[in-house]
C-alpha positions in Angstrom: -19.7 34.6 11.9 -18.8 35.0 15.7 -19.2 32.0 17.9 -21.1 33.1 20.9 -19.6 31.6 24.5 -22.8 30.6 26.8 -22.7 32.5 30.0 -21.2 30.8 33.2 -24.4 29.9 34.6 -26.9 27.3 35.9 -30.2 28.0 34.0 -32.1 25.4 35.6 -35.0 26.6 37.9 -34.1 26.6 41.4 -37.3 24.8 42.3 -35.8 21.9 40.2 -32.4 21.5 41.8 -33.0 19.5 44.5 -34.7 17.0 42.5 -31.8 17.0 40.0 -29.3 16.9 42.5 -31.2 13.6 44.3 -31.4 12.0 40.8 -27.4 12.6 40.5 -26.3 11.6 44.0 -28.7 8.3 43.5 -26.5 7.7 40.1 -23.3 8.1 41.8 -24.5 6.0 44.6 -25.5 2.9 42.1 -22.9 2.9 39.4 -20.0 5.4 40.4 -16.8 3.7 40.7 -13.9 6.3 40.5 -13.4 10.0 39.6 -10.3 11.7 38.5 -10.2 15.4 38.8 -8.0 18.3 36.9 -8.0 22.0 37.4 -11.3 22.1 34.9 -11.9 19.0 34.3 -13.5 15.6 35.8 -13.7 11.9 34.5 -16.2 10.2 36.3 -16.2 6.1 35.7 -19.6 4.0 36.3 -20.3 0.5 36.1 -20.5 -0.9 32.6 -24.1 -1.4 33.2 -26.7 -0.7 30.5 -29.2 0.6 33.0 -26.8 2.9 34.5 -25.3 3.9 30.9 -29.0 5.2 30.2 -29.2 6.9 33.6 -25.8 9.0 32.5 -27.1 9.7 29.1 -30.1 11.0 30.9 -27.8 13.3 33.6 -25.9 14.6 30.5 -28.8 15.6 28.5 -30.2 17.3 31.5 -27.1 19.4 32.5 -26.3 20.2 28.7 -29.3 21.9 28.7 -29.3 23.9 32.1 -25.2 24.4 31.8 -24.4 24.7 28.2 -21.1 26.3 29.6 -19.9 22.5 30.2 -18.6 20.1 28.0 -19.9 16.5 28.6 -18.0 13.7 26.7 -19.6 10.1 27.3 -17.5 7.1 26.0 -17.8 3.2 26.6 -14.3 1.4 27.6 -14.1 -2.1 28.1 -14.7 -1.9 31.9 -16.7 1.1 32.5 -18.9 3.9 31.4 -16.7 7.2 30.9 -18.1 10.5 31.3 -15.9 13.7 31.2 -16.8 16.9 32.4 -14.9 19.9 31.2 -15.4 23.6 32.0 -14.1 26.6 30.5 -11.5 29.2 31.7 -13.0 30.3 34.8 -15.5 27.6 35.6 -13.6 25.0 37.3 -15.6 25.5 40.5 -18.8 24.5 38.4 -17.5 21.4 37.1 -16.1 20.1 40.7 -19.7 21.2 42.4 -21.1 18.9 39.8 -19.2 16.1 40.1 -19.3 16.6 44.0 -23.4 15.8 43.6 -21.9 12.5 42.0 -19.4 11.3 45.0 -21.7 12.7 47.6 -24.1 9.4 46.6 -21.3 7.0 46.2 -19.5 6.8 49.3 -15.9 5.9 48.9 -15.4 6.5 45.1 -14.7 10.2 45.7 
């Protein structure tokens, strides 16, 4: 059986994009503490707060649906909720654009 690679494209309805962007920026503003960037991945560290984690989980579920080509990994550290987003070859800019939305709401975290 051949593994099918999802297309490198967001399938979110364009009418929904502004609301999603607002949700991501608000989460960044309310909980983002640090960002580490690599060529095809970003690691976002959020305050270790149960309400923030629940919001991160919601964004991960939503973005996993519309951007199936991205790999989302959510973990808990002692001092943070850690979200790592990785992109396949050729999709590095997409992962950084998504991270930029979180950073846009956070102020100095980026």
